N, C-alpha and C positions, 0 to 999 in steps of 0.2 A: 283047540284048547277048550276044556270044559269049564263049567262055572266055578268049581273049586280052584282050579289052576289060575283062572283070571283073578279071583279074590286074593290068592296068595301073592300074585305078582303085584297087585295094587297095594297090598299091605307092605310089601318089600320096598316099593318106591316111596311110600309115605315115611316109613321108618328111616330110609336112607337120607332123608332131608331134615332129620331132627338136628337142632343146633349142636347137641352134644357130640353127634357123630361127624357132621359136616364141618362145623365151625364157619367163620366168616370166609367168604371167597377171597378177599384180599383186604388190605388196610391202606390207610392214607400214605401216599408216597411210594407204594409198591406197584409194580407192573406184573401182571400175570401172563406167563408165556406158556403156550401149549405145545406139546410134542406128541408124536405118535410113535410108540415103541412096540414093534411086532404086532401091529393092529390094535393095540390098547392105548386109549387116550390118557396121557399123563400131563402134568404141568408143574411149573415151579414159579416162585415169586422172586422178583428181581429188584434190586435197588442199587443205584450208583449216585454218589454225592455229585452235586452240580459242579463243583470245582475239583474235578478229579484229574490227577496227573497220570497220563498213560506212559508205559503200561502199569497197571495197578494190580495189587494182589487180589485174589479171589477167595472169599470165605464161603464155604458151603455149610449151612446150618441144618441139622437133622432133628426133627421134633420127636417126642416120645409118643407112646401109645395113647390114642384118644385125643391127641392134640393135632395141630396143623402147623405148617411152616410159619404163617403170620403170627400164630399164637406164641411160638417160642421166640420169634423176632421181637415181639412186644415185651414178653416177660423178661428177656435178657437185655433190652434196650440196645439191640444190635444196630439199628439205624443211626442212633446217636453216636455209637462207637465208630461206625463207618464214616460218618461226617468228620469226626475228630481225627481219625487216623488215616483216612484216605484209601479205602479199599472198597471193592465191589462185594456185595453180599447177596447170596441166593438161598432160598429156602424151598426145597421141593416138598410136595405132599406125598405121603404114602397112599396106597390104595386101601379102601375099606375092606375089600375081599380080594384074595388072589385066586379064587375059584375060576377056572377057565383061562388063567393067565400064564402060569408056570406049571406044566407046559400049556400052550395055547390050545383050547378046545371049547366047544359049545357047552353052556351050562345045562345040566340035566335038571329034571324036576326035583330030584333029591338035593342037588346043590342049592336050588332056590329055597326049598323048605328049610335047609340048614341055615342059610343066611337069615331068614325070617326069625328062626328060633334064637340064633345068636344075638341078633339085634334086640329082640324082645327081652333077653336076659342081660343086655348091656355089655355083651362080650365082643360083638363084632364092630370094632372101632378101628380107625386107621392105625396100622402098625407095620413097620418095615419087616419084610420077610428075607431080604438079602439074596433073593434068587436072580435068575438071568434078567428078568424084566427090570428089577431095581438097579442092577449093575449097569445095564444098558442105558437106563434113564440118566444116571450120573455121568456116564461117558458122553452121552449126547448133550447133556447140559454143559459140560466142559467144552465140547466142540463148538457149541453155539456161542459161548462166552469168548472163546478164542477168536471166532470170526467177527463178532459184532461188538464186543466190549473191549477188545484189545487188551486183554489181561496179561499179566506177567506169568508165563507158563511155569516158571521156576518157583512161583510162590502161590501155589494152590493149597489151601488148608481146609480141613474138615473138623467141625465141632458137632458133637452129638450128645443128646440127653436121653437117659434111660434106654428104651428100645432103639432110639437113634444113636445112642452110644455103642450099642452092639453093632449096628450097621456101619458106623464110622470106623470101628476096628476092622471089620470085614473089608472095607474099602482100603484101609491101610495095608492089609495083607494082599489083596487081589489087584490093587491099582497103585502100587508103590512106584511105578514108572511115571505117574502123573501127579501124585500127591506129595507135598513136601513134609507135612507134619499133621498130627491129629491131636485133638483134645476131647475128653469125654467126661460127663458127669454121671456117676452112679449107673453104669450100663446094667440092664436087667439080664443080660446073657453074655457069656464069654465067647470069643471067636473060636471056632473049631476047624475052619477051612485052612488048608495049607496055603502058604504064600506062593505066588507064581514067580516071585523074585526074592532074593535074599537081601535086597537093599535094606539097611537099617532104617527104621521109621521113628523119628522123634515122637514121644508119646507123653501126654499129660493126663493124669487121672485126678479128678476132683470129687470129693465126697463130703456131704454134710454130716456132722457128728450125730445128728438125730435122724439120719436117713433110714427109713424102714425097709427099703429095697436092697441097698448095699451098705450096711453099717460100716462106719469108718474103721472100727476096730475089729471087724469080722474077718473070717478066713478068706472070703471071696475077694475082698479088696486086696488083701495081701497076695493071694495067688495070682491075681491079674497083674499086679505090679511086677511080680517075679517073672511071669510069662514074658512080658515085654522087655524086662531087663536082660533075661537070658537070650531072647531072640535078637536083641540089638547088640549082644556081646559087650555088656556093660560091666564095670567093676562093681563091687559091693556098694550098697546104698549108704549114704551118710546123711545126718541131719543138717539142714541148712537154715539160715535165718528166715524168720516168718514175719509177715506184715502185721500181725496182731497177736495178743496174748492167747487168744482162743484158737489160733491156727498153728498146725504143725506141717512142716515141709520135709520130705525126704527126696534126695536127688541121687541118681546113679548116672555117672558120666565123668569125663567124656567117654562115649561108647564108640563102637566102630563107625568110621566116617563122620566123626564129631557129632553123632546123635546124642540124645539125652532122654532119660526116662525120669519123670517127676511125679510125686504123689503129694497132694495137698488135701488135708482134712481141716474143715472149718467148723467150729463150734456153733451151736444154736441154729443150724440149718437142717431142714428135713428134705424130702424128695422134691426139690425144686431147682430151677436155674435162676439165681438172682443176678443182677447186673454185675456184682463183684466177680462172679465166675466168668463173665464176658471179659472183664478187664484182665483177669489172670490168664485167660485163654490167649488173648491177643499178645500179651507180654511174652508168653512162651512161644507161640507159633511164629510170630513175626521175626524171630531170630534165625529161622531156618530157611534155606533155599534148596530146592532139588537140583542136583548137578547131573550132567550127562544129557543124552539126547531125549 
């Protein structure tokens, strides 16, 4: 390795440890659990209330681009909610870069130079890609929780924000045999992968009226709602009672196998996950169980 290559590698290491990119390794009350997925080091953050009745529901929380698992757990006050409602919560971290991961290969000098450039531009931050490594991470995480946390396998839920909302939908399509229901806030992408099962998936979409990524009155939010309504074989949507004057709620259901698709738009909220969305998520998700093997 020549002098220039060594300098590029050193710069990459330094930039990879910037707080904006890495975030805190963990937070008070959380345990960090490491996994190896196809030779790649992955991890997730785990919390279980001290007085937990087994088997307990499992909530998988997926952060947005540039954030971390603990970051979204703190923003949404998920640990407080877990204490009050009695569920296990886990928050995996996405990778900073998927170069050399999907498919697995050694990084080239060009890969490393691209990483440096993207980090310098503030582009290369943690974001879910939804490829085989990410899917295997979630499957391995659930396996571990089944063995060690004695979770209720009929009550595994996924909640995702922004890019994590995209990945949550992908999991709802690809892992419907393990996940009971999903809730998302302003996903920055729509799922395009075909489902491996036609099991209806209860789906909650939440958007802030001032959200700049997915405006509440924009066509993308409506198209996403209709995608899940049609997939779950639901009747036309109807307006439902809302918890506040600045909130609108649309419900399609009951759908096939008693699923439901719900759309909630809340005034005065931009592209964030406030604690009120955590409350709405649990209120919706906790109503559903996955039936069958």
